[in-house]
C-alpha positions as CSV (number, residue, x, y, z in Angstrom):
1,M,51.0,-84.9,16.4
2,P,52.1,-81.3,15.8
3,H,49.5,-78.6,15.9
4,I,49.2,-75.1,14.5
5,D,47.0,-72.3,15.9
6,Y,46.2,-70.1,13.0
7,F,45.3,-66.5,13.9
8,F,44.0,-64.4,11.0
9,S,41.6,-61.8,9.8
10,T,39.3,-62.3,6.8
11,L,40.0,-58.7,6.0
12,S,43.7,-59.2,5.7
13,P,45.2,-59.3,2.1
14,F,48.0,-61.4,3.4
15,T,45.6,-63.9,4.8
16,Y,44.2,-64.1,1.3
17,L,47.7,-64.4,-0.2
18,N,48.4,-67.3,2.1
19,G,46.0,-69.3,-0.1
20,T,45.7,-72.8,1.3
21,R,49.4,-73.2,1.8
22,V,49.3,-73.6,5.6
23,E,46.9,-76.5,5.1
24,E,49.3,-78.1,2.6
25,I,52.2,-77.7,5.1
26,A,50.0,-79.2,7.9
27,Q,49.1,-82.2,5.8
28,K,52.7,-82.8,4.8
29,H,53.7,-83.0,8.5
30,G,50.6,-84.6,9.9
31,A,49.7,-81.4,11.8
32,T,46.3,-80.3,12.9
33,I,45.1,-76.7,12.6
34,T,42.8,-74.6,14.8
35,Y,41.4,-71.6,13.0
36,K,41.2,-68.4,15.1
37,P,39.6,-65.5,13.3
38,L,39.9,-62.2,15.1
39,D,39.3,-58.4,14.8
40,I,42.6,-57.2,13.2
41,M,41.9,-53.5,13.9
42,A,41.4,-54.2,17.6
43,L,44.6,-56.3,17.5
44,F,46.5,-53.4,16.1
45,A,45.2,-51.1,18.8
46,R,46.1,-53.5,21.6
47,T,49.6,-54.3,20.3
48,G,51.0,-51.0,19.1
49,G,50.0,-51.2,15.5
50,L,48.1,-48.8,13.3
51,P,45.4,-49.4,10.7
52,P,46.8,-49.0,7.2
53,K,45.1,-45.7,6.6
54,D,46.8,-44.2,9.7
55,R,50.3,-45.3,8.8
56,H,53.0,-43.1,7.4
57,P,52.8,-42.7,3.6
58,N,56.1,-44.5,3.2
59,R,54.6,-47.6,4.9
60,Q,51.4,-47.3,3.0
61,E,53.2,-47.2,-0.4
62,Y,55.5,-50.1,0.6
63,R,52.5,-52.2,1.7
64,L,50.8,-51.8,-1.7
65,Q,54.0,-52.6,-3.6
66,D,54.6,-55.7,-1.4
67,M,51.0,-56.8,-1.9
68,R,51.3,-56.6,-5.7
69,R,54.5,-58.6,-5.7
70,R,53.2,-61.2,-3.3
71,A,50.0,-61.6,-5.5
72,A,52.1,-62.0,-8.6
73,K,54.3,-64.6,-6.9
74,A,51.3,-66.6,-5.6
75,K,49.5,-66.1,-9.0
76,F,46.4,-64.8,-7.3
77,P,44.4,-61.9,-8.7
78,L,44.4,-58.8,-6.4
79,N,42.7,-55.5,-6.4
80,L,44.9,-53.1,-4.4
81,K,41.8,-50.9,-3.6
82,P,38.8,-53.2,-3.2
83,A,35.4,-51.7,-3.3
84,H,34.4,-53.1,0.1
85,W,37.5,-52.7,2.3
86,P,37.6,-52.1,5.1
87,T,34.3,-53.7,6.0
88,N,33.0,-55.5,9.1
89,G,35.0,-58.7,9.4
90,A,33.0,-60.1,12.3
91,P,30.2,-61.9,10.3
92,S,32.7,-63.9,8.2
93,G,34.7,-64.7,11.3
94,Y,31.6,-65.9,13.0
95,A,30.8,-68.1,10.0
96,I,34.3,-69.7,10.1
97,I,33.9,-70.4,13.9
98,A,30.5,-72.0,13.2
99,A,31.9,-74.0,10.3
100,Q,34.8,-75.2,12.4
101,S,32.4,-76.4,15.1
102,A,30.0,-78.0,12.6
103,G,32.6,-79.8,10.4
104,G,31.9,-81.4,7.1
105,G,33.6,-78.9,4.8
106,D,37.0,-77.4,3.9
107,L,38.0,-74.6,6.4
108,G,41.1,-73.7,4.5
109,K,39.1,-73.2,1.3
110,L,36.5,-71.2,3.3
111,V,39.1,-68.8,4.6
112,H,40.6,-68.3,1.1
113,L,37.1,-67.8,-0.4
114,F,36.4,-64.9,1.9
115,G,39.8,-63.4,1.0
116,A,39.2,-63.8,-2.7
117,A,35.7,-62.3,-2.4
118,C,37.1,-59.2,-0.8
119,W,40.5,-58.8,-2.6
120,A,39.8,-60.2,-6.1
121,E,36.0,-60.1,-6.6
122,D,35.0,-56.8,-5.1
123,R,32.3,-58.5,-2.9
124,N,31.4,-57.4,0.6
125,I,32.2,-60.2,3.0
126,A,30.0,-58.6,5.6
127,D,27.0,-59.4,3.3
128,D,24.9,-62.4,4.3
129,D,24.5,-63.6,0.7
130,V,28.3,-63.5,0.2
131,I,28.9,-65.4,3.5
132,R,26.3,-68.1,2.5
133,D,27.9,-68.4,-1.0
134,C,31.4,-68.9,0.5
135,L,30.1,-71.5,3.0
136,E,28.4,-73.5,0.3
137,K,31.4,-73.4,-2.1
138,A,33.6,-74.7,0.8
139,G,31.2,-77.6,1.4
140,F,29.4,-76.2,4.5
141,D,25.7,-75.7,5.2
142,P,25.0,-72.0,4.2
143,A,22.6,-71.8,7.1
144,L,25.6,-71.6,9.4
145,A,25.6,-67.9,8.5
146,D,22.6,-67.6,10.8
147,S,23.4,-70.1,13.5
148,G,25.6,-69.8,16.5
149,L,26.0,-66.0,16.4
150,L,26.3,-65.6,20.1
151,T,28.8,-68.4,20.3
152,G,30.7,-66.9,17.3
153,A,30.8,-63.5,18.9
154,D,32.1,-64.9,22.2
155,S,34.8,-67.0,20.4
156,F,35.7,-64.1,18.1
157,G,36.4,-61.9,21.2
158,R,38.3,-64.7,23.0
159,N,40.5,-65.3,20.0
160,L,41.6,-61.6,20.2
161,D,42.4,-61.9,23.9
162,E,44.3,-65.1,23.4
163,A,46.2,-63.7,20.5
164,V,47.4,-60.7,22.5
165,M,48.3,-63.0,25.4
166,R,50.4,-65.3,23.1
167,G,52.3,-62.6,21.3
168,V,50.3,-62.1,18.1
169,F,50.4,-58.7,16.6
170,G,49.4,-59.1,12.9
171,A,47.8,-61.5,10.4
172,P,48.2,-64.2,9.4
173,F,50.0,-65.5,12.4
174,F,50.9,-69.1,13.1
175,I,51.9,-70.6,16.4
176,T,53.0,-74.2,16.8
177,D,52.4,-76.4,19.9
178,K,56.0,-75.7,20.8
179,D,55.3,-71.9,20.8
180,E,57.3,-71.3,17.6
181,R,55.7,-68.1,16.1
182,F,55.5,-67.0,12.5
183,W,54.0,-63.7,11.3
184,G,52.9,-63.4,7.7
185,Q,52.3,-65.7,4.7
186,D,55.9,-65.1,3.7
187,R,57.1,-67.0,6.7
188,L,55.4,-70.3,5.7
189,D,58.7,-71.8,4.4
190,D,60.1,-71.3,8.0
191,L,57.0,-73.0,9.5
192,D,57.5,-75.9,7.1
193,A,61.1,-76.2,8.0
194,V,60.4,-76.1,11.8
195,L,57.7,-78.7,11.5
196,G,60.1,-80.8,9.4
197,G,62.9,-80.4,12.0
198,T,65.4,-78.7,9.7
199,L,65.2,-75.2,11.4
């Protein structure tokens, strides 16, 4: 059975714009997914990247244009300058780790709900009430927001270390069990083709 390790940040607009497409691709090919939320700013620092605010103006302008186009293509609402960005992505990452361990809900939906809360609804995904709401809407016990914080923090840090070791430098980033790597939601067609044996 094929497998996908899915490295991402709940703060990333491109993780949000992924929607639940990686889950659809995995289902199509009978693949499993392990969700690995991480600290995207720390990942940039460790792999030669810069936070968006520190990039050259040319890169900042292109990023906003690309986000607008990608959102239109995906038919997702998008606020290019959300009220609560950047914020602390760790609490939502911990909640995803706890939800993955607990089971019983829809992890792909949970990841997308955090993205939508930040990038479409101007909600602060570091806020406990927002985290609980997203957990509940994705079919998980909202109390997971308060449980397993130490385990979540440990896993969150280990996800970053693993990502650097395995060649990850941005989000979303997908790695198959055959070490085929894909950066960005705009590479999902390639992931689909590789899993289908046509690329």
